[in-house]
N, C-alpha and C positions, 0 to 999 in steps of 0.2 A: 226957808231950804230944808228941801226933802231928801235923804241920800237914800238908797236903794241896794239894795243886795240881793247873790245867791242865793234862789231859796237851797236850803238845808233839806235832804231826804232823811226825819229820822228814821223811818220804817227797815226792821234790817233783815228782816223773814218774815213768812209769810206762813199762820197756818197750814196744815194739807190738808186736802181737799177730798174727800171720797165723790167717787163715781158714784153718778144718780143721783148725789142727797144737794141740797139745796146749801150752798156756801156766803157767807161776804168775809170781808177783809175790808181794814180802813187803812190807808194811807198815811199819812203825817209829818208833817215840812216843817221847819222854822222859814218862814220867809218876812219881806217887809220889800214892799206893801204883802197884805195876807192874800189875796186873791190870787186864785194860783188853776194853775190851767196842766190838768193831766192827761198824759199820752204816755203808750205803750212805745219803745223805740226799735226800728227794724231792728235791732238785738236779738231777736224776739216774737211769741206770740201765746194770748193766753189759751188757756184751749180752749175748745168750742165749748159753748154751753156758759161760756163765762165774758163778762162785758166791763169797761170800767166807768165808771162815771168822769165823764172829763173836766167838773165842776166840784165833786166833793171828794174824788179822791178814793170814791170805796167801787170794788171789786165787786161783783156777786151774779147770780147765776147758779145753775145746777149742770156744773159737768160734764159733757157727755162723752168726753173723751178720758182715758187713763197712759198713766204715763209721768216721767219727770218733765219738766219742762222752766227751762232756763229763762227767768223776763228779763226787764232794762227796764225800769217806767223813766218819768223825764214831768221836772215841776218846773211850768214856767210862772213866773209875774209877771203883770202888768206890763212892765216896763222892760218884757224880751230878755230879760235874767233866766238862765234853766240850767236847773242839773240834772 
């Protein structure tokens, strides 16, 4: 028997980025099964120049716009459960 659960995102904040400077941040979550797909919800967007790797949860790139950005990420497991 396999018991699956909803992934729990454990990253609570991201480090600040600097305009036109390389940036990398790793999102973390606890999940069973552990294979997750990450995405940014419709509640926000990453700054231009940054992308989210849907397989690893890594946000990276070089931001080409400045400002405050509120984003909400979602982690979904292979069973369809998400947070």
